[in-house]
C-alpha positions in Angstrom: 0.0 0.0 0.0 2.9 2.4 0.8 4.4 1.8 -2.6 1.0 2.3 -4.3 0.6 5.7 -2.7 4.2 7.0 -2.6 4.8 6.3 -6.3 2.1 8.6 -7.7 3.0 11.2 -5.2 6.6 11.2 -6.3 5.6 11.3 -10.0 3.2 14.3 -9.4 5.9 16.2 -7.5 8.6 15.7 -10.0 6.5 16.4 -13.0 5.2 19.7 -11.5 8.8 20.8 -11.0 10.1 20.0 -14.4 7.1 20.8 -16.6 7.2 23.8 -18.8 4.7 26.7 -18.9 1.8 27.1 -21.3 0.3 30.6 -21.3 -3.1 29.7 -22.7 -6.0 30.1 -20.1 -8.2 27.0 -20.1 -9.7 26.4 -16.7 -12.0 23.5 -15.9 -15.5 24.5 -14.6 -18.1 22.2 -13.0 -21.5 22.3 -11.5 -22.1 22.3 -7.7 -19.0 24.2 -6.7 -19.5 23.8 -2.9 -18.2 20.2 -3.2 -14.8 21.8 -3.6 -14.9 24.1 -0.6 -13.5 22.6 2.6 -15.6 23.5 5.7 -13.2 22.4 8.4 -11.0 25.0 10.0 -8.3 22.6 11.0 -7.8 21.6 7.4 -8.2 25.1 6.0 -5.5 26.4 8.2 -3.1 23.9 6.5 -4.1 25.0 2.9 -7.1 22.7 2.9 -5.1 19.5 3.3 -7.5 16.7 4.4 -6.8 13.5 2.6 -4.3 12.8 5.4 -4.6 13.9 9.0 -2.9 13.7 12.4 -3.9 11.0 14.9 -6.0 13.6 16.8 -8.0 14.9 13.8 -10.9 12.5 13.2 -13.2 15.1 11.7 -11.0 15.2 8.5 -12.8 11.9 7.6 -16.1 13.8 7.3 -15.1 15.6 4.1 -12.1 14.6 2.0 -11.2 11.0 3.0 -13.7 8.8 4.9 -11.0 6.2 5.6 -9.5 8.7 8.2 -12.5 8.0 10.5 -11.3 4.5 11.5 -8.1 4.1 13.4 -8.5 1.0 15.7 -9.9 3.1 18.5 -13.4 3.7 19.8 -14.5 7.4 19.5 -17.5 9.6 19.5 -17.5 13.1 18.2 -19.6 16.1 17.1 -18.4 19.2 15.3 -19.9 22.4 13.9 -18.2 24.6 11.3 -19.1 28.1 10.0 -17.5 30.3 7.5 -18.7 33.7 6.1 -18.0 33.7 2.3 -17.2 36.5 -0.1 -17.2 39.0 2.8 -15.6 41.8 0.7 -18.6 41.8 -1.6 -21.1 42.1 1.2 -23.7 39.7 -0.3 -24.1 37.7 2.9 -22.9 34.2 1.8 -22.0 31.7 4.4 -21.1 28.0 4.6 -22.1 25.9 7.6 -21.4 22.2 8.3 -22.4 19.8 11.1 -20.9 16.4 11.5 -21.1 13.4 13.8 -19.1 10.1 14.1 -19.5 7.1 16.3 -17.4 3.9 16.6 -19.4 0.7 16.5 -16.3 -1.1 17.7 -12.5 -0.6 17.3 -12.6 -1.6 13.6 -15.8 0.0 12.4 -17.2 3.5 12.5 -20.2 5.3 11.0 -20.6 9.0 10.4 -22.8 11.7 8.8 -22.5 15.3 8.0 -24.7 18.1 6.6 -23.3 20.9 4.6 -25.2 24.1 3.7 -24.3 27.1 1.5 -26.7 30.0 1.5 -26.9 33.6 0.3 -29.2 36.6 0.8 -31.4 37.8 -2.0 -29.6 39.8 -4.7 -31.0 42.5 -6.9 -28.9 44.2 -9.6 -30.7 45.8 -12.5 -33.0 43.2 -14.2 -31.1 40.4 -12.4 -32.8 39.2 -9.2 -32.3 36.1 -7.1 -34.0 34.7 -4.1 -33.3 31.8 -1.9 -30.0 30.7 -3.5 -28.5 27.7 -1.7 -26.7 24.4 -2.0 -26.9 21.5 0.4 -25.7 18.0 0.8 -26.1 15.3 3.5 -23.9 12.3 3.7 -23.6 8.9 5.4 -20.2 7.3 5.8 -18.7 4.0 6.9 -15.0 3.2 7.6 -13.2 0.0 8.5 -9.7 -0.8 9.7 -8.4 -3.9 8.0 -5.1 -3.9 10.0 -3.5 -1.8 12.8 -2.2 0.5 10.0 -4.6 0.4 7.1 -8.2 1.6 6.7 -10.7 2.3 4.0 -13.9 4.2 3.9 -16.9 5.1 1.7 -19.4 7.9 1.6 -22.7 8.5 -0.1 -24.1 12.1 -0.6 -27.5 13.4 -1.5 -27.1 16.9 -3.1 -29.5 19.8 -3.7 -28.3 22.8 -5.8 -30.5 25.8 -6.2 -28.0 28.3 -7.5 -30.1 29.3 -10.5 -33.2 30.4 -8.5 -34.0 33.6 -10.4 -37.3 35.0 -11.7 -35.4 36.7 -14.5 -34.0 33.3 -15.7 -37.1 31.2 -16.3 -35.3 28.3 -17.9 -33.2 27.5 -14.8 -34.1 24.7 -12.4 -33.3 23.4 -9.0 -31.4 20.1 -9.3 -30.9 17.1 -7.1 -28.3 14.4 -7.5 -26.1 12.1 -5.7 -22.3 11.4 -5.4 -20.0 9.0 -3.6 -16.5 9.0 -2.1 -14.0 6.3 -1.5 -10.8 6.6 0.5 -7.7 4.7 1.7 -5.4 5.5 4.6 -2.1 4.0 5.8 -0.4 5.2 9.0 2.6 4.0 10.9 5.6 5.1 13.0 9.1 4.4 13.9 11.2 5.3 16.9 14.4 7.4 16.8 15.2 7.5 20.5 13.4 6.6 23.7 11.6 10.0 23.8 11.5 10.7 20.0 9.5 9.1 17.1 8.3 9.8 13.6 4.8 9.2 12.6 3.6 9.2 9.0 0.3 9.0 7.2 -0.4 8.3 3.5 -3.8 8.9 2.0 -5.6 8.5 -1.3 -9.3 9.3 -2.1 -11.6 9.8 -5.0 -14.4 12.2 -4.1 -17.7 13.2 -5.7 -18.1 10.3 -8.1 -21.5 11.0 -9.7 -23.6 11.6 -12.8 -23.6 14.8 -14.9 -26.4 17.3 -14.0 -28.6 19.7 -15.9 -29.1 23.3 -14.8 -31.1 24.6 -17.7 -34.4 23.0 -18.8 -34.0 24.1 -22.4 -30.4 22.8 -22.7 -29.3 19.4 -24.0 -25.9 19.7 -22.5 -25.2 18.5 -19.0 -22.4 19.6 -16.6 -19.9 17.5 -14.7 -19.7 17.6 -11.0 -16.2 18.1 -9.5 -14.9 14.6 -9.2 -11.4 14.7 -7.7 -8.4 12.5 -7.2 -6.5 13.4 -4.0 -3.1 12.1 -2.9 -1.3 13.2 0.3 1.3 12.5 2.9 1.9 13.8 6.4 5.0 13.4 8.6 5.1 14.2 12.3 8.2 14.4 14.5 7.0 13.7 18.1 9.2 14.6 21.1 8.3 13.7 24.7 9.3 16.4 27.3 9.8 16.2 31.0 6.7 15.9 33.3 4.7 14.1 30.5 4.7 17.1 28.2 4.9 16.6 24.5 5.6 18.7 21.3 4.8 17.6 17.7 6.2 19.1 14.5 4.2 18.2 11.4 4.7 18.7 7.6 2.2 17.7 5.0 1.6 17.8 1.2 -1.4 17.1 -0.9 -1.9 16.9 -4.7 -5.3 17.0 -6.4 -6.4 16.5 -10.0 -9.9 17.0 -11.3 -11.2 13.8 -12.9 -13.3 15.9 -15.4 -12.5 16.4 -19.1 -10.5 19.5 -20.1 -12.5 21.8 -22.4 -11.2 21.8 -26.0 -9.5 24.9 -27.2 -10.5 26.6 -30.5 -7.8 28.3 -32.5 -8.4 29.7 -36.0 -11.6 27.6 -36.2 -9.7 24.4 -35.4 -10.5 22.4 -32.3 -7.5 21.4 -30.2 -8.0 18.6 -27.7 -10.8 16.1 -27.3 -14.6 16.6 -27.4 -15.7 16.8 -23.7 -19.3 15.8 -24.4 -18.9 12.4 -22.9 -20.4 10.5 -19.9 -19.2 11.0 -16.4 -17.4 7.6 -16.4 -15.7 8.3 -19.8 -14.7 11.7 -18.5 -12.8 10.2 -15.6 -10.5 8.3 -18.0 -10.4 11.0 -20.6 -9.2 13.6 -18.0 -5.7 12.0 -18.0 -5.0 12.6 -21.7 -7.3 15.2 -23.3 -5.6 18.5 -22.5 -5.5 20.5 -25.8 -1.9 21.5 -25.3 -0.7 18.1 -24.3 1.2 16.7 -21.3 2.4 20.0 -20.0 -1.2 21.2 -19.6 -2.2 18.0 -17.8 0.5 18.7 -15.3 -0.8 22.3 -14.8 -4.1 20.8 -13.7 -2.6 19.4 -10.5 -3.3 21.5 -7.4 -0.6 21.6 -4.8 -1.1 22.1 -1.1 1.6 22.5 1.6 0.9 22.7 5.3 2.6 22.6 8.7 1.6 22.4 12.4 3.3 22.8 15.7 1.4 21.2 18.6 2.2 21.6 22.3 0.6 19.3 24.9 1.3 20.4 28.5 -1.1 17.6 29.6 -2.5 14.5 27.9 -5.9 16.1 27.4 -4.8 19.7 26.8 -3.2 21.0 23.6 -2.3 24.2 21.6 -1.7 24.0 17.8 -0.3 26.6 15.5 -0.9 25.9 11.7 0.0 27.4 8.4 -0.1 26.5 4.7 0.1 27.5 1.1 -2.4 26.6 -1.7 -1.1 26.8 -5.3 -3.1 26.5 -8.6 -1.5 27.1 -12.0 -2.5 30.5 -13.4 -3.9 28.9 -16.6 -6.3 26.8 -14.5 -7.8 29.4 -12.1 -4.7 31.0 -10.4 -5.8 30.5 -6.9 -2.8 31.1 -4.7 -3.0 32.0 -1.1 -1.5 31.4 2.3 -3.4 30.2 5.3 -2.9 30.3 9.1 -4.8 29.2 12.2 -4.8 27.9 15.7 -6.3 25.0 17.5 -7.2 24.7 21.2 -8.3 21.5 23.0 -9.3 21.1 26.6 -10.4 17.6 27.7 -13.3 16.7 25.4 -13.8 20.1 23.8 -11.9 21.8 21.0 -11.8 25.0 19.0 -10.2 25.6 15.6 -9.8 28.9 13.8 -8.4 29.5 10.3 -7.7 32.6 8.3 -7.0 33.0 4.6 -4.1 35.4 3.8 -4.7 36.8 0.3 -5.1 40.0 -1.8 -8.3 42.0 -1.2 -9.4 41.4 -4.8 -10.1 37.7 -4.3 -13.4 36.2 -3.1 -11.3 34.3 -0.5 -10.1 37.6 1.1 -10.9 38.4 4.7 -12.4 35.0 5.4 -12.4 33.4 8.8 -13.4 29.8 9.4 -14.3 28.4 12.9 -14.9 24.9 14.3 -16.4 23.9 17.6 -16.3 20.3 18.5 -16.6 17.5 21.1 -14.5 14.4 20.9 -14.3 11.6 23.5 -12.4 8.3 23.3 -14.7 5.4 24.4 -13.8 2.4 26.5 
């Protein structure tokens, strides 16, 4: 399993370094964009890394990799997340998420979360909207096959009402479904009596589902944002006198949309491959259909880098400082921003805060994400 995950990670990293630049803009767009917006503050503070997670972070399994929920321990947890959205534009958007997870036994865990994006009514000239929102609810199951390896699945029911406008009569509210599957491998090795290194390797495919139709009069359907995620996390753990502990963590995550790249038209000639295919065909086509060849395929890979320092003065008390950097190639959307955050835990309760560091012109600017949660290990 380690070789299976490490090999593609190594390939993605090396190719991103040595690939050349193409200057043609050709971003991939999909329906239901909230499926790409991470709600958890702990992940967002580390550049939205969530396909891998530390041994203390179970809630990561609620969004990007369901395999992270099962770790050969019995646990019960509840968490609530909230994030104002596009604050600089003053339109009142926000994202809220509630999740719960419970271990049936040490090997099996079930979970569910409910995610809601909403906005106030907007009126601009002849364009008016009312009650715009997107929502999904999910159920999840994860199982530990060994002490180190687990897998998980998730099924989502999705409602998207982004096109609710009396001035756009052909638009419709849509409902659909999607599934996730994930894998996680974690292990450790000792350096000295009071020092060890722990590592986590993760892989998931999220939002596998059919194409959807926003416009009643259209014959063309849109893809939802199916994603391949690969990640690794390394933690250096040092035990201090009086049972204190400090952990230093570094993590990396790569993502690629499993959606066809739009063809590019130049002087009336189509470059690339026709993207009017089924969702399943689109997954396979996404690896070879970029109009400008292999270089453009490499540019479609998102890169996320994150780090954390966690200090534990007592077993059930901790303080974490987090930071990260999110990078998307400028021809594919040009999202580049830094993140920072803190995490506080006292016994069964925890609080996570995240802030996005970016220019004021971006919709991400001035955004704060907050988590409140309860987590208890069961006997």
